[in-house]
C-alpha positions as CSV (number, residue, x, y, z in Angstrom):
1,X,-1.3,-12.6,-2.5
2,X,-2.5,-9.7,-4.5
3,X,-1.5,-6.1,-4.6
4,X,-3.4,-3.4,-2.6
5,X,-5.7,-1.7,-5.0
6,X,-7.4,0.7,-2.6
7,X,-7.7,4.4,-4.2
8,X,-7.1,7.3,-1.9
9,X,-8.4,10.7,-2.7
10,X,-7.9,13.8,-1.0
11,X,-10.8,16.2,-1.1
12,X,-11.1,20.0,0.0
13,X,-11.4,20.6,3.6
14,X,-14.8,21.7,4.7
15,X,-15.1,19.8,8.1
16,X,-14.0,21.1,11.7
17,X,-14.5,19.7,15.1
18,X,-13.5,16.5,16.7
19,X,-14.9,13.1,16.6
20,X,-14.2,9.5,18.1
21,X,-12.4,6.9,15.8
22,X,-14.7,3.8,16.4
23,X,-11.8,1.4,16.5
24,X,-9.3,3.2,19.0
25,X,-11.8,5.2,20.6
26,X,-9.7,8.2,20.7
27,X,-10.7,11.7,19.5
28,X,-9.3,13.1,16.3
29,X,-9.9,16.2,14.2
30,X,-12.5,15.3,11.5
31,X,-10.6,16.5,8.7
32,X,-7.8,14.1,9.4
33,X,-10.1,11.0,9.5
34,X,-9.9,8.6,6.7
35,X,-13.3,8.0,5.2
36,X,-13.9,4.5,3.4
37,X,-16.4,4.2,0.7
38,X,-19.1,2.9,3.1
39,X,-18.7,6.6,4.9
40,X,-17.8,5.4,8.4
41,X,-14.9,7.5,9.8
42,X,-11.5,5.9,10.8
43,X,-8.4,7.6,12.3
44,X,-5.2,7.4,10.0
45,X,-3.5,4.9,12.5
46,X,-6.3,2.2,12.4
47,X,-6.7,2.6,8.7
48,X,-3.1,1.8,8.5
49,X,-3.4,-0.9,10.9
50,X,-6.1,-2.5,8.9
51,X,-4.3,-2.4,5.8
52,X,-1.0,-3.8,7.3
53,X,-3.1,-6.8,8.8
54,X,-5.1,-7.7,5.4
55,X,-3.9,-5.8,2.6
56,X,-7.3,-4.4,2.1
57,X,-9.5,-2.1,3.9
58,X,-12.2,-3.6,5.5
59,X,-14.5,-1.4,7.6
60,X,-14.5,-2.7,11.2
61,X,-17.9,-1.0,11.5
62,X,-19.9,-2.7,8.5
63,X,-17.4,-5.1,7.2
64,X,-17.5,-3.5,3.9
65,X,-14.7,-4.2,1.4
66,X,-13.7,-0.5,0.6
67,X,-11.7,0.2,-2.4
68,X,-11.9,4.2,-2.1
69,X,-10.5,6.1,0.9
70,X,-11.2,9.8,1.2
71,X,-9.7,12.2,3.4
72,X,-9.1,16.0,3.6
73,X,-5.6,16.0,5.3
74,X,-2.6,16.0,3.3
75,X,-0.6,14.2,6.0
76,X,-3.2,11.7,6.4
77,X,-3.2,10.9,2.7
78,X,0.5,10.6,2.5
79,X,0.6,8.3,5.5
80,X,-1.7,5.8,4.1
81,X,-0.3,6.2,0.7
82,X,3.3,5.1,2.1
83,X,1.8,2.1,3.8
84,X,-0.1,1.1,0.4
85,X,3.2,1.6,-1.4
86,X,5.3,-0.4,0.9
87,X,2.9,-3.3,1.1
88,X,2.7,-3.5,-2.6
89,X,6.5,-3.5,-2.9
90,X,6.7,-6.2,-0.3
91,X,4.1,-8.2,-2.2
92,X,6.0,-7.5,-5.7
93,X,9.2,-9.0,-4.0
94,X,7.7,-12.2,-2.6
95,X,6.1,-12.8,-6.1
96,X,9.8,-13.2,-7.6
97,X,11.1,-16.7,-7.1
98,X,15.0,-16.3,-7.0
99,X,15.2,-20.2,-7.9
100,X,13.6,-19.6,-11.3
101,X,16.7,-17.6,-12.6
102,X,20.1,-18.7,-13.1
103,X,22.8,-16.1,-12.3
104,X,24.0,-14.6,-15.6
105,X,27.5,-15.8,-16.3
106,X,30.3,-13.3,-16.2
107,X,31.0,-12.6,-19.8
108,X,34.7,-11.8,-19.4
109,X,35.4,-15.1,-17.7
110,X,33.7,-16.8,-20.4
111,X,35.7,-15.2,-23.0
112,X,39.0,-15.7,-21.0
113,X,38.4,-19.1,-20.7
114,X,38.0,-19.6,-24.5
115,X,34.2,-19.7,-24.5
116,X,31.5,-18.1,-26.8
117,X,29.6,-15.1,-25.6
118,X,26.5,-14.3,-27.4
119,X,25.3,-10.7,-27.6
120,X,22.2,-9.2,-28.8
121,X,18.3,-10.2,-28.6
122,X,17.4,-13.7,-29.5
């Protein structure tokens, strides 16, 4: 499993009007749409769903593997950023095998039992 490496860019708003999302077929404000590098427009909810399901954005229209998402809307930018951040944290946590590390011994208990505790970098 690898980290999500999709880049999200926020651009200045110059669009107005409504358009349909090709996935959910709902009408959305154009400036709130996510634009993958293939230039198809997806709503934020569908973009988040794609990221949740596959850890990357594959355009449902042309099947392009999109590494850059663009949006004009600050809220959409943060919504997708949070999904990517949370997914990457889950991936990071799953990469650590807790069985690889022994718990650090309690140094005070070791000293009280007459053992030796080494300090410093070795």
